[in-house]
N, CA, C and O atoms as a GROMACS GRO file, in nm:
protein
  616
    1MET      N    1   7.140   8.668   3.276
    1MET     CA    2   7.137   8.797   3.212
    1MET      C    3   7.229   8.795   3.090
    1MET      O    4   7.343   8.749   3.097
    2ASP      N    5   7.178   8.847   2.980
    2ASP     CA    6   7.262   8.854   2.862
    2ASP      C    7   7.320   8.996   2.848
    2ASP      O    8   7.296   9.082   2.931
    3LYS      N    9   7.395   9.016   2.743
    3LYS     CA   10   7.463   9.144   2.721
    3LYS      C   11   7.362   9.259   2.709
    3LYS      O   12   7.383   9.367   2.763
    4LEU      N   13   7.252   9.234   2.638
    4LEU     CA   14   7.150   9.338   2.622
    4LEU      C   15   7.086   9.373   2.757
    4LEU      O   16   7.061   9.490   2.784
    5ASP      N   17   7.059   9.273   2.841
    5ASP     CA   18   7.005   9.300   2.975
    5ASP      C   19   7.099   9.393   3.051
    5ASP      O   20   7.054   9.489   3.114
    6ARG      N   21   7.226   9.364   3.046
    6ARG     CA   22   7.324   9.448   3.117
    6ARG      C   23   7.324   9.590   3.062
    6ARG      O   24   7.334   9.686   3.139
    7GLN      N   25   7.313   9.605   2.931
    7GLN     CA   26   7.310   9.738   2.870
    7GLN      C   27   7.184   9.814   2.913
    7GLN      O   28   7.189   9.932   2.945
    8ILE      N   29   7.072   9.743   2.912
    8ILE     CA   30   6.946   9.807   2.951
    8ILE      C   31   6.951   9.852   3.097
    8ILE      O   32   6.916   9.966   3.128
    9ILE      N   33   6.994   9.764   3.185
    9ILE     CA   34   6.998   9.798   3.327
    9ILE      C   35   7.095   9.912   3.353
    9ILE      O   36   7.064  10.004   3.429
   10ALA      N   37   7.211   9.908   3.290
   10ALA     CA   38   7.308  10.018   3.307
   10ALA      C   39   7.248  10.150   3.258
   10ALA      O   40   7.267  10.253   3.321
   11ARG      N   41   7.177  10.146   3.146
   11ARG     CA   42   7.118  10.268   3.091
   11ARG      C   43   7.005  10.319   3.179
   11ARG      O   44   6.989  10.440   3.196
   12LEU      N   45   6.926  10.228   3.235
   12LEU     CA   46   6.817  10.270   3.324
   12LEU      C   47   6.870  10.332   3.453
   12LEU      O   48   6.800  10.410   3.517
   13CYS      N   49   6.991  10.298   3.492
   13CYS     CA   50   7.051  10.357   3.612
   13CYS      C   51   7.102  10.498   3.586
   13CYS      O   52   7.120  10.576   3.680
   14ALA      N   53   7.124  10.531   3.460
   14ALA     CA   54   7.176  10.664   3.425
   14ALA      C   55   7.061  10.766   3.419
   14ALA      O   56   6.944  10.729   3.426
   15ASP      N   57   7.096  10.891   3.407
   15ASP     CA   58   6.999  10.999   3.398
   15ASP      C   59   6.914  10.982   3.273
   15ASP      O   60   6.966  10.967   3.162
   16ILE      N   61   6.784  10.983   3.290
   16ILE     CA   62   6.693  10.970   3.176
   16ILE      C   63   6.674  11.105   3.109
   16ILE      O   64   6.644  11.111   2.990
   17GLY      N   65   6.691  11.212   3.183
   17GLY     CA   66   6.677  11.345   3.125
   17GLY      C   67   6.533  11.390   3.119
   17GLY      O   68   6.448  11.337   3.191
   18GLU      N   69   6.506  11.485   3.035
   18GLU     CA   70   6.373  11.544   3.025
   18GLU      C   71   6.301  11.496   2.901
   18GLU      O   72   6.234  11.575   2.835
   19ALA      N   73   6.314  11.371   2.868
   19ALA     CA   74   6.256  11.315   2.746
   19ALA      C   75   6.105  11.303   2.756
   19ALA      O   76   6.051  11.272   2.862
   20PHE      N   77   6.037  11.328   2.644
   20PHE     CA   78   5.893  11.307   2.637
   20PHE      C   79   5.862  11.158   2.638
   20PHE      O   80   5.763  11.116   2.699
   21ASP      N   81   5.944  11.078   2.571
   21ASP     CA   82   5.927  10.933   2.564
   21ASP      C   83   6.060  10.868   2.604
   21ASP      O   84   6.135  10.823   2.517
   22PRO      N   85   6.089  10.861   2.734
   22PRO     CA   86   6.221  10.811   2.775
   22PRO      C   87   6.250  10.669   2.729
   22PRO      O   88   6.363  10.639   2.692
   23PHE      N   89   6.150  10.580   2.730
   23PHE     CA   90   6.175  10.444   2.686
   23PHE      C   91   6.203  10.439   2.536
   23PHE      O   92   6.285  10.360   2.490
   24GLY      N   93   6.135  10.523   2.460
   24GLY     CA   94   6.161  10.531   2.316
   24GLY      C   95   6.302  10.580   2.288
   24GLY      O   96   6.371  10.527   2.201
   25ASP      N   97   6.344  10.682   2.362
   25ASP     CA   98   6.479  10.736   2.344
   25ASP      C   99   6.586  10.635   2.383
   25ASP      O  100   6.686  10.619   2.313
   26ILE      N  101   6.565  10.565   2.495
   26ILE     CA  102   6.662  10.465   2.540
   26ILE      C  103   6.667  10.350   2.441
   26ILE      O  104   6.775  10.300   2.409
   27ALA      N  105   6.552  10.307   2.392
   27ALA     CA  106   6.548  10.198   2.293
   27ALA      C  107   6.626  10.238   2.168
   27ALA      O  108   6.700  10.157   2.112
   28ALA      N  109   6.610  10.362   2.124
   28ALA     CA  110   6.684  10.409   2.006
   28ALA      C  111   6.835  10.406   2.033
   28ALA      O  112   6.912  10.365   1.946
   29GLU      N  113   6.875  10.449   2.152
   29GLU     CA  114   7.018  10.444   2.188
   29GLU      C  115   7.072  10.302   2.183
   29GLU      O  116   7.186  10.279   2.144
   30LEU      N  117   6.988  10.206   2.224
   30LEU     CA  118   7.030  10.066   2.230
   30LEU      C  119   7.000   9.992   2.100
   30LEU      O  120   7.021   9.871   2.090
   31ASN      N  121   6.950  10.066   2.000
   31ASN     CA  122   6.922  10.010   1.868
   31ASN      C  123   6.824   9.892   1.875
   31ASN      O  124   6.849   9.784   1.821
   32MET      N  125   6.713   9.916   1.944
   32MET     CA  126   6.609   9.813   1.957
   32MET      C  127   6.473   9.879   1.953
   32MET      O  128   6.461   9.998   1.980
   33PRO      N  129   6.369   9.804   1.919
   33PRO     CA  130   6.234   9.862   1.920
   33PRO      C  131   6.190   9.900   2.062
   33PRO      O  132   6.222   9.830   2.159
   34ALA      N  133   6.118  10.010   2.073
   34ALA     CA  134   6.074  10.058   2.204
   34ALA      C  135   5.988   9.954   2.275
   34ALA      O  136   6.001   9.936   2.396
   35GLU      N  137   5.900   9.885   2.202
   35GLU     CA  138   5.816   9.786   2.267
   35GLU      C  139   5.897   9.668   2.321
   35GLU      O  140   5.861   9.609   2.423
   36ALA      N  141   6.007   9.634   2.254
   36ALA     CA  142   6.095   9.526   2.303
   36ALA      C  143   6.160   9.568   2.434
   36ALA      O  144   6.174   9.487   2.526
   37LEU      N  145   6.198   9.696   2.443
   37LEU     CA  146   6.255   9.747   2.569
   37LEU      C  147   6.150   9.742   2.679
   37LEU      O  148   6.177   9.695   2.790
   38ARG      N  149   6.031   9.791   2.648
   38ARG     CA  150   5.924   9.790   2.749
   38ARG      C  151   5.893   9.647   2.795
   38ARG      O  152   5.869   9.624   2.914
   39ALA      N  153   5.894   9.552   2.703
   39ALA     CA  154   5.868   9.412   2.738
   39ALA      C  155   5.975   9.358   2.832
   39ALA      O  156   5.945   9.286   2.927
   40ARG      N  157   6.100   9.393   2.805
   40ARG     CA  158   6.208   9.348   2.894
   40ARG      C  159   6.194   9.410   3.032
   40ARG      O  160   6.214   9.342   3.132
   41VAL      N  161   6.160   9.538   3.039
   41VAL     CA  162   6.143   9.605   3.168
   41VAL      C  163   6.028   9.540   3.244
   41VAL      O  164   6.039   9.519   3.365
   42ARG      N  165   5.919   9.509   3.176
   42ARG     CA  166   5.807   9.439   3.242
   42ARG      C  167   5.852   9.302   3.293
   42ARG      O  168   5.812   9.259   3.401
   43GLN      N  169   5.936   9.234   3.214
   43GLN     CA  170   5.988   9.103   3.255
   43GLN      C  171   6.076   9.116   3.379
   43GLN      O  172   6.067   9.035   3.471
   44TYR      N  173   6.162   9.218   3.382
   44TYR     CA  174   6.246   9.241   3.501
   44TYR      C  175   6.158   9.259   3.624
   44TYR      O  176   6.188   9.206   3.732
   45ARG      N  177   6.051   9.334   3.607
   45ARG     CA  178   5.958   9.360   3.718
   45ARG      C  179   5.892   9.230   3.763
   45ARG      O  180   5.886   9.202   3.883
   46ALA      N  181   5.844   9.151   3.669
   46ALA     CA  182   5.777   9.024   3.702
   46ALA      C  183   5.871   8.926   3.770
   46ALA      O  184   5.828   8.848   3.856
   47GLN      N  185   5.999   8.930   3.734
   47GLN     CA  186   6.097   8.839   3.792
   47GLN      C  187   6.156   8.892   3.923
   47GLN      O  188   6.236   8.824   3.987
   48GLY      N  189   6.116   9.012   3.964
   48GLY     CA  190   6.168   9.070   4.086
   48GLY      C  191   6.305   9.133   4.070
   48GLY      O  192   6.370   9.166   4.170
   49MET      N  193   6.351   9.150   3.947
   49MET     CA  194   6.481   9.212   3.922
   49MET      C  195   6.474   9.364   3.930
   49MET      O  196   6.576   9.431   3.948
   50LEU      N  197   6.354   9.418   3.917
   50LEU     CA  198   6.333   9.562   3.916
   50LEU      C  199   6.215   9.593   4.006
   50LEU      O  200   6.106   9.540   3.987
   51ARG      N  201   6.238   9.678   4.104
   51ARG     CA  202   6.127   9.716   4.192
   51ARG      C  203   6.057   9.841   4.141
   51ARG      O  204   5.934   9.850   4.142
   52ARG      N  205   6.138   9.938   4.097
   52ARG     CA  206   6.077  10.063   4.053
   52ARG      C  207   6.176  10.141   3.969
   52ARG      O  208   6.296  10.116   3.972
   53ILE      N  209   6.123  10.235   3.896
   53ILE     CA  210   6.204  10.334   3.826
   53ILE      C  211   6.163  10.466   3.887
   53ILE      O  212   6.046  10.503   3.883
   54GLY      N  213   6.257  10.537   3.941
   54GLY     CA  214   6.225  10.660   4.011
   54GLY      C  215   6.283  10.783   3.944
   54GLY      O  216   6.376  10.774   3.864
   55ALA      N  217   6.226  10.894   3.977
   55ALA     CA  218   6.274  11.022   3.927
   55ALA      C  219   6.332  11.101   4.042
   55ALA      O  220   6.285  11.092   4.156
   56ILE      N  221   6.434  11.177   4.013
   56ILE     CA  222   6.493  11.266   4.111
   56ILE      C  223   6.448  11.407   4.077
   56ILE      O  224   6.476  11.458   3.968
   57LEU      N  225   6.379  11.470   4.169
   57LEU     CA  226   6.338  11.608   4.150
   57LEU      C  227   6.448  11.698   4.205
   57LEU      O  228   6.476  11.697   4.325
   58ARG      N  229   6.507  11.775   4.120
   58ARG     CA  230   6.603  11.876   4.164
   58ARG      C  231   6.521  12.001   4.191
   58ARG      O  232   6.505  12.090   4.107
   59HIS      N  233   6.468  12.004   4.315
   59HIS     CA  234   6.364  12.100   4.347
   59HIS      C  235   6.408  12.245   4.330
   59HIS      O  236   6.327  12.328   4.286
   60ARG      N  237   6.530  12.278   4.361
   60ARG     CA  238   6.574  12.417   4.345
   60ARG      C  239   6.580  12.455   4.198
   60ARG      O  240   6.544  12.567   4.161
   61GLN      N  241   6.627  12.363   4.113
   61GLN     CA  242   6.630  12.390   3.969
   61GLN      C  243   6.488  12.402   3.913
   61GLN      O  244   6.466  12.473   3.814
   62ALA      N  245   6.392  12.334   3.975
   62ALA     CA  246   6.253  12.340   3.930
   62ALA      C  247   6.181  12.463   3.986
   62ALA      O  248   6.065  12.487   3.953
   63GLY      N  249   6.251  12.542   4.069
   63GLY     CA  250   6.192  12.665   4.120
   63GLY      C  251   6.134  12.655   4.260
   63GLY      O  252   6.077  12.752   4.310
   64PHE      N  253   6.149  12.539   4.325
   64PHE     CA  254   6.099  12.524   4.462
   64PHE      C  255   6.214  12.552   4.558
   64PHE      O  256   6.315  12.483   4.556
   65MET      N  257   6.198  12.652   4.640
   65MET     CA  258   6.306  12.693   4.729
   65MET      C  259   6.300  12.626   4.866
   65MET      O  260   6.395  12.636   4.944
   66ALA      N  261   6.192  12.558   4.896
   66ALA     CA  262   6.179  12.490   5.025
   66ALA      C  263   6.120  12.351   5.002
   66ALA      O  264   6.038  12.330   4.913
   67ASN      N  265   6.163  12.259   5.083
   67ASN     CA  266   6.099  12.128   5.083
   67ASN      C  267   6.099  12.076   5.225
   67ASN      O  268   6.193  12.096   5.301
   68GLY      N  269   5.990  12.011   5.258
   68GLY     CA  270   5.975  11.959   5.393
   68GLY      C  271   5.922  11.817   5.390
   68GLY      O  272   5.825  11.787   5.320
   69MET      N  273   5.988  11.730   5.465
   69MET     CA  274   5.938  11.594   5.482
   69MET      C  275   5.830  11.602   5.589
   69MET      O  276   5.859  11.623   5.707
   70SER      N  277   5.705  11.584   5.546
   70SER     CA  278   5.597  11.586   5.644
   70SER      C  279   5.575  11.443   5.691
   70SER      O  280   5.569  11.349   5.611
   71VAL      N  281   5.562  11.429   5.821
   71VAL     CA  282   5.544  11.298   5.883
   71VAL      C  283   5.407  11.298   5.950
   71VAL      O  284   5.370  11.391   6.021
   72TRP      N  285   5.332  11.190   5.923
   72TRP     CA  286   5.192  11.185   5.962
   72TRP      C  287   5.164  11.062   6.047
   72TRP      O  288   5.212  10.953   6.018
   73ASN      N  289   5.086  11.081   6.151
   73ASN     CA  290   5.041  10.970   6.235
   73ASN      C  291   4.899  10.935   6.190
   73ASN      O  292   4.800  10.992   6.236
   74VAL      N  293   4.893  10.838   6.099
   74VAL     CA  294   4.766  10.801   6.036
   74VAL      C  295   4.718  10.669   6.098
   74VAL      O  296   4.796  10.576   6.110
   75PRO      N  297   4.591  10.660   6.136
   75PRO     CA  298   4.540  10.530   6.183
   75PRO      C  299   4.568  10.423   6.078
   75PRO      O  300   4.543  10.444   5.959
   76ASP      N  301   4.619  10.309   6.123
   76ASP     CA  302   4.662  10.205   6.030
   76ASP      C  303   4.553  10.166   5.931
   76ASP      O  304   4.583  10.140   5.814
   77ALA      N  305   4.431  10.162   5.972
   77ALA     CA  306   4.321  10.122   5.884
   77ALA      C  307   4.294  10.226   5.776
   77ALA      O  308   4.222  10.196   5.679
   78GLN      N  309   4.349  10.347   5.789
   78GLN     CA  310   4.322  10.454   5.694
   78GLN      C  311   4.442  10.487   5.605
   78GLN      O  312   4.433  10.577   5.521
   79VAL      N  313   4.553  10.417   5.622
   79VAL     CA  314   4.676  10.453   5.549
   79VAL      C  315   4.657  10.450   5.398
   79VAL      O  316   4.701  10.542   5.330
   80GLU      N  317   4.592  10.348   5.345
   80GLU     CA  318   4.572  10.338   5.199
   80GLU      C  319   4.493  10.458   5.147
   80GLU      O  320   4.532  10.522   5.050
   81ARG      N  321   4.383  10.487   5.212
   81ARG     CA  322   4.297  10.598   5.169
   81ARG      C  323   4.368  10.732   5.180
   81ARG      O  324   4.369  10.811   5.086
   82VAL      N  325   4.429  10.756   5.296
   82VAL     CA  326   4.497  10.883   5.321
   82VAL      C  327   4.619  10.897   5.230
   82VAL      O  328   4.643  11.005   5.175
   83GLY      N  329   4.695  10.790   5.214
   83GLY     CA  330   4.812  10.795   5.126
   83GLY      C  331   4.776  10.830   4.984
   83GLY      O  332   4.847  10.907   4.919
   84ALA      N  333   4.667  10.776   4.934
   84ALA     CA  334   4.623  10.805   4.798
   84ALA      C  335   4.585  10.953   4.783
   84ALA      O  336   4.615  11.016   4.682
   85ILE      N  337   4.520  11.008   4.884
   85ILE     CA  338   4.483  11.150   4.879
   85ILE      C  339   4.608  11.237   4.882
   85ILE      O  340   4.623  11.329   4.802
   86MET      N  341   4.698  11.208   4.976
   86MET     CA  342   4.819  11.290   4.989
   86MET      C  343   4.908  11.280   4.867
   86MET      O  344   4.965  11.380   4.823
   87ALA      N  345   4.920  11.161   4.810
   87ALA     CA  346   5.003  11.144   4.691
   87ALA      C  347   4.946  11.221   4.573
   87ALA      O  348   5.018  11.251   4.478
   88GLY      N  349   4.817  11.252   4.577
   88GLY     CA  350   4.753  11.325   4.469
   88GLY      C  351   4.781  11.474   4.468
   88GLY      O  352   4.748  11.542   4.370
   89PHE      N  353   4.840  11.527   4.572
   89PHE     CA  354   4.874  11.669   4.575
   89PHE      C  355   4.990  11.695   4.480
   89PHE      O  356   5.091  11.625   4.486
   90SER      N  357   4.977  11.793   4.393
   90SER     CA  358   5.083  11.821   4.294
   90SER      C  359   5.213  11.866   4.362
   90SER      O  360   5.320  11.854   4.303
   91GLU      N  361   5.205  11.918   4.483
   91GLU     CA  362   5.325  11.964   4.554
   91GLU      C  363   5.399  11.850   4.623
   91GLU      O  364   5.506  11.871   4.680
   92VAL      N  365   5.344  11.729   4.619
   92VAL     CA  366   5.404  11.613   4.685
   92VAL      C  367   5.477  11.529   4.580
   92VAL      O  368   5.416  11.483   4.483
   93SER      N  369   5.607  11.509   4.601
   93SER     CA  370   5.684  11.427   4.506
   93SER      C  371   5.701  11.284   4.555
   93SER      O  372   5.722  11.194   4.473
   94HIS      N  373   5.693  11.260   4.684
   94HIS     CA  374   5.711  11.127   4.740
   94HIS      C  375   5.606  11.105   4.849
   94HIS      O  376   5.573  11.196   4.925
   95CYS      N  377   5.555  10.984   4.855
   95CYS     CA  378   5.460  10.949   4.960
   95CYS      C  379   5.485  10.803   4.995
   95CYS      O  380   5.466  10.714   4.912
   96TYR      N  381   5.527  10.778   5.120
   96TYR     CA  382   5.566  10.644   5.162
   96TYR      C  383   5.502  10.608   5.295
   96TYR      O  384   5.488  10.691   5.384
   97GLU      N  385   5.464  10.481   5.306
   97GLU     CA  386   5.426  10.427   5.435
   97GLU      C  387   5.551  10.365   5.497
   97GLU      O  388   5.626  10.296   5.428
   98ARG      N  389   5.572  10.390   5.624
   98ARG     CA  390   5.686  10.334   5.697
   98ARG      C  391   5.636  10.277   5.829
   98ARG      O  392   5.532  10.321   5.880
   99PRO      N  393   5.707  10.182   5.885
   99PRO     CA  394   5.664  10.128   6.015
   99PRO      C  395   5.683  10.232   6.126
   99PRO      O  396   5.776  10.313   6.122
  100ARG      N  397   5.595  10.229   6.221
  100ARG     CA  398   5.610  10.313   6.340
  100ARG      C  399   5.725  10.258   6.424
  100ARG      O  400   5.757  10.139   6.417
  101LEU      N  401   5.785  10.343   6.501
  101LEU     CA  402   5.890  10.301   6.594
  101LEU      C  403   5.845  10.333   6.736
  101LEU      O  404   5.755  10.415   6.755
  102PRO      N  405   5.906  10.270   6.836
  102PRO     CA  406   5.861  10.295   6.974
  102PRO      C  407   5.860  10.443   7.012
  102PRO      O  408   5.772  10.487   7.086
  103ASP      N  409   5.957  10.519   6.965
  103ASP     CA  410   5.964  10.661   7.000
  103ASP      C  411   5.932  10.752   6.881
  103ASP      O  412   5.964  10.871   6.884
  104TRP      N  413   5.868  10.696   6.776
  104TRP     CA  414   5.834  10.772   6.656
  104TRP      C  415   5.697  10.725   6.606
  104TRP      O  416   5.689  10.620   6.543
  105PRO      N  417   5.591  10.799   6.634
  105PRO     CA  418   5.455  10.751   6.605
  105PRO      C  419   5.412  10.763   6.458
  105PRO      O  420   5.303  10.719   6.422
  106TYR      N  421   5.496  10.822   6.374
  106TYR     CA  422   5.455  10.853   6.237
  106TYR      C  423   5.472  10.733   6.144
  106TYR      O  424   5.571  10.660   6.150
  107ASN      N  425   5.372  10.714   6.058
  107ASN     CA  426   5.375  10.599   5.967
  107ASN      C  427   5.356  10.637   5.820
  107ASN      O  428   5.364  10.550   5.733
  108LEU      N  429   5.329  10.764   5.790
  108LEU     CA  430   5.316  10.808   5.652
  108LEU      C  431   5.404  10.931   5.632
  108LEU      O  432   5.401  11.025   5.712
  109PHE      N  433   5.483  10.929   5.525
  109PHE     CA  434   5.580  11.034   5.499
  109PHE      C  435   5.553  11.094   5.361
  109PHE      O  436   5.538  11.019   5.264
  110THR      N  437   5.547  11.226   5.352
  110THR     CA  438   5.528  11.292   5.223
  110THR      C  439   5.629  11.405   5.209
  110THR      O  440   5.650  11.482   5.303
  111MET      N  441   5.691  11.415   5.092
  111MET     CA  442   5.784  11.524   5.066
  111MET      C  443   5.707  11.635   4.996
  111MET      O  444   5.656  11.616   4.885
  112ILE      N  445   5.700  11.749   5.062
  112ILE     CA  446   5.626  11.865   5.010
  112ILE      C  447   5.727  11.967   4.958
  112ILE      O  448   5.826  11.997   5.024
  113HIS      N  449   5.700  12.021   4.838
  113HIS     CA  450   5.786  12.123   4.778
  113HIS      C  451   5.707  12.252   4.762
  113HIS      O  452   5.592  12.250   4.717
  114GLY      N  453   5.768  12.363   4.798
  114GLY     CA  454   5.702  12.492   4.787
  114GLY      C  455   5.802  12.604   4.770
  114GLY      O  456   5.923  12.582   4.768
  115GLN      N  457   5.750  12.726   4.759
  115GLN     CA  458   5.835  12.843   4.742
  115GLN      C  459   5.900  12.888   4.873
  115GLN      O  460   6.000  12.960   4.872
  116SER      N  461   5.843  12.845   4.986
  116SER     CA  462   5.894  12.886   5.116
  116SER      C  463   5.849  12.784   5.220
  116SER      O  464   5.763  12.700   5.192
  117GLU      N  465   5.908  12.791   5.338
  117GLU     CA  466   5.862  12.703   5.446
  117GLU      C  467   5.716  12.731   5.480
  117GLU      O  468   5.640  12.639   5.509
  118GLU      N  469   5.678  12.858   5.475
  118GLU     CA  470   5.539  12.893   5.504
  118GLU      C  471   5.445  12.829   5.401
  118GLU      O  472   5.338  12.781   5.437
  119ALA      N  473   5.485  12.829   5.275
  119ALA     CA  474   5.403  12.766   5.171
  119ALA      C  475   5.391  12.616   5.196
  119ALA      O  476   5.283  12.559   5.178
  120CYS      N  477   5.499  12.553   5.236
  120CYS     CA  478   5.494  12.409   5.267
  120CYS      C  479   5.402  12.383   5.385
  120CYS      O  480   5.326  12.286   5.384
  121ARG      N  481   5.407  12.469   5.485
  121ARG     CA  482   5.317  12.453   5.600
  121ARG      C  483   5.170  12.467   5.557
  121ARG      O  484   5.084  12.394   5.606
  122ALA      N  485   5.143  12.561   5.466
  122ALA     CA  486   5.006  12.580   5.417
  122ALA      C  487   4.959  12.458   5.339
  122ALA      O  488   4.843  12.419   5.350
  123ILE      N  489   5.047  12.399   5.261
  123ILE     CA  490   5.012  12.278   5.186
  123ILE      C  491   4.981  12.165   5.284
  123ILE      O  492   4.882  12.093   5.267
  124ALA      N  493   5.065  12.149   5.385
  124ALA     CA  494   5.041  12.044   5.485
  124ALA      C  495   4.908  12.067   5.556
  124ALA      O  496   4.837  11.971   5.586
  125ALA      N  497   4.875  12.192   5.584
  125ALA     CA  498   4.747  12.222   5.649
  125ALA      C  499   4.631  12.183   5.558
  125ALA      O  500   4.530  12.131   5.606
  126ARG      N  501   4.643  12.206   5.426
  126ARG     CA  502   4.538  12.164   5.331
  126ARG      C  503   4.528  12.011   5.328
  126ARG      O  504   4.419  11.956   5.324
  127MET      N  505   4.643  11.944   5.332
  127MET     CA  506   4.644  11.798   5.333
  127MET      C  507   4.574  11.746   5.458
  127MET      O  508   4.496  11.651   5.451
  128ALA      N  509   4.603  11.808   5.570
  128ALA     CA  510   4.540  11.768   5.696
  128ALA      C  511   4.388  11.789   5.689
  128ALA      O  512   4.311  11.704   5.732
  129ALA      N  513   4.346  11.903   5.633
  129ALA     CA  514   4.202  11.931   5.621
  129ALA      C  515   4.134  11.832   5.527
  129ALA      O  516   4.022  11.788   5.554
  130ASP      N  517   4.202  11.797   5.417
  130ASP     CA  518   4.142  11.704   5.320
  130ASP      C  519   4.134  11.561   5.370
  130ASP      O  520   4.049  11.484   5.325
  131THR      N  521   4.223  11.524   5.462
  131THR     CA  522   4.228  11.385   5.509
  131THR      C  523   4.174  11.366   5.650
  131THR      O  524   4.139  11.254   5.688
  132GLY      N  525   4.166  11.473   5.726
  132GLY     CA  526   4.124  11.462   5.866
  132GLY      C  527   4.237  11.419   5.959
  132GLY      O  528   4.213  11.396   6.077
  133VAL      N  529   4.358  11.409   5.908
  133VAL     CA  530   4.474  11.370   5.990
  133VAL      C  531   4.541  11.497   6.039
  133VAL      O  532   4.593  11.576   5.960
  134THR      N  533   4.539  11.516   6.170
  134THR     CA  534   4.594  11.640   6.226
  134THR      C  535   4.722  11.618   6.306
  134THR      O  536   4.785  11.715   6.349
  135ALA      N  537   4.761  11.492   6.327
  135ALA     CA  538   4.884  11.463   6.402
  135ALA      C  539   4.997  11.451   6.301
  135ALA      O  540   5.017  11.346   6.241
  136TYR      N  541   5.071  11.560   6.284
  136TYR     CA  542   5.182  11.561   6.188
  136TYR      C  543   5.287  11.663   6.228
  136TYR      O  544   5.266  11.747   6.315
  137ASP      N  545   5.400  11.653   6.162
  137ASP     CA  546   5.508  11.749   6.178
  137ASP      C  547   5.575  11.764   6.042
  137ASP      O  548   5.556  11.681   5.954
  138ILE      N  549   5.654  11.868   6.027
  138ILE     CA  550   5.729  11.889   5.902
  138ILE      C  551   5.876  11.908   5.937
  138ILE      O  552   5.911  11.991   6.020
  139LEU      N  553   5.960  11.831   5.871
  139LEU     CA  554   6.104  11.840   5.890
  139LEU      C  555   6.162  11.905   5.763
  139LEU      O  556   6.154  11.847   5.655
  140PHE      N  557   6.219  12.024   5.777
  140PHE     CA  558   6.270  12.096   5.661
  140PHE      C  559   6.417  12.064   5.638
  140PHE      O  560   6.494  12.047   5.732
  141SER      N  561   6.453  12.057   5.512
  141SER     CA  562   6.591  12.031   5.474
  141SER      C  563   6.677  12.151   5.510
  141SER      O  564   6.636  12.266   5.494
  142VAL      N  565   6.795  12.123   5.558
  142VAL     CA  566   6.891  12.228   5.588
  142VAL      C  567   6.992  12.239   5.474
  142VAL      O  568   7.025  12.349   5.430
  143ARG      N  569   7.040  12.122   5.424
  143ARG     CA  570   7.126  12.121   5.308
  143ARG      C  571   7.119  11.985   5.241
  143ARG      O  572   7.079  11.886   5.302
  144GLU      N  573   7.159  11.983   5.115
  144GLU     CA  574   7.153  11.861   5.035
  144GLU      C  575   7.292  11.801   5.024
  144GLU      O  576   7.388  11.870   4.987
  145PHE      N  577   7.304  11.673   5.057
  145PHE     CA  578   7.432  11.606   5.051
  145PHE      C  579   7.450  11.527   4.923
  145PHE      O  580   7.559  11.525   4.865
  146LYS      N  581   7.344  11.461   4.877
  146LYS     CA  582   7.358  11.372   4.762
  146LYS      C  583   7.225  11.363   4.690
  146LYS      O  584   7.119  11.357   4.752
  147LYS      N  585   7.232  11.363   4.558
  147LYS     CA  586   7.112  11.342   4.479
  147LYS      C  587   7.157  11.273   4.350
  147LYS      O  588   7.173  11.337   4.246
  148THR      N  589   7.176  11.143   4.360
  148THR     CA  590   7.219  11.063   4.245
  148THR      C  591   7.140  10.934   4.241
  148THR      O  592   7.081  10.892   4.341
  149SER      N  593   7.140  10.871   4.126
  149SER     CA  594   7.074  10.741   4.111
  149SER      C  595   7.171  10.630   4.145
  149SER      O  596   7.293  10.648   4.141
  150MET      N  597   7.115  10.514   4.178
  150MET     CA  598   7.196  10.396   4.202
  150MET      C  599   7.255  10.349   4.070
  150MET      O  600   7.190  10.358   3.966
  151GLU      N  601   7.377  10.298   4.073
  151GLU     CA  602   7.439  10.240   3.955
  151GLU      C  603   7.476  10.097   3.988
  151GLU      O  604   7.562  10.073   4.073
  152TYR      N  605   7.412  10.002   3.920
  152TYR     CA  606   7.437   9.862   3.947
  152TYR      C  607   7.535   9.801   3.847
  152TYR      O  608   7.614   9.714   3.884
  153LEU      N  609   7.530   9.844   3.724
  153LEU     CA  610   7.618   9.792   3.618
  153LEU      C  611   7.676   9.910   3.542
  153LEU      O  612   7.607  10.010   3.521
  154LYS      N  613   7.799   9.898   3.500
  154LYS     CA  614   7.858  10.006   3.421
  154LYS      C  615   7.906   9.950   3.289
  154LYS      O  616   7.959  10.024   3.206
   0.00000   0.00000   0.00000
């Protein structure tokens, strides 16, 4: 890794903000062409140095007063299809497949955001109707402890 790699990685760990073109803005900060930054990010991905770039939804600031982690017991052969449908809901910010555990039958997790717990339940009911998956539960947040990005280099 050279000095520029370290600067790029450190900057990608920081808040990107509400930019229309975040890579363009970051490239300008680092005094480099935007396409050169994008090429380096693609290279990090190809080399396994970068798995993903994620966004943190500050749901209360965005106007969502409730959020529920919905957990779904999806037949293994249908996870790809069902996950794609569920991830397509605008109220869903995260959709992950996880391994089942001996005492936990759920293998698909979706974070639903709404104006109330009742609204989140209604969204989950629509998701169930659209996918045919009826074995689910919703775990609602009680309080938020941490919402920050990882920092690997400073």
